[in-house]
C-alpha positions, 0 to 999 in steps of 0.5 A, a space after each residue: 163940875 162947877 156950881 153956878 148961881 141963878 136968879 130969876 128976874 121975874 119972881 126973885 128965886 135964887 138958887 145954885 145949880 151943879 153943871 158941867 162947864 160946857 153946859 149952856 146956862 139955864 133960861 127957864 125958872 123952875 119956880 114961875 117957868 118964865 124965861 127970865 133966869 139969869 146966871 150970876 157971877 159968883 165968887 166960888 166956894 171951897 177948895 178944889 186941890 187934888 193930888 199930893 202936897 196940898 194942905 189947907 194950911 199952905 196959904 194962911 193969912 198974915 194975921 193968922 201967921 202973926 198970931 201963931 208966931 205969938 203962941 210959940 214959946 220964946 227961946 232965949 238967944 245966947 249973949 254974944 259975950 257968952 259965944 266964943 268967936 275964936 272957935 271954928 
């Protein structure tokens, strides 16, 4: 069930409400009891992945990946003249 953000246009009260996706929006403010409550468009929060195979590290930012790559130890590649190209 999603969490919706509400704000009263009369008294300015802002709060979050955990509701079913099928529930009608609230209209009465719990603070001033006026019918000027408005559901806001929220950005959503948290991760809601369920099941096997989902990890928080699956979708890292490009900046994070660049820093992680810089932290890895450097491995020297063999020089071309050291590699015998005639062997298969």
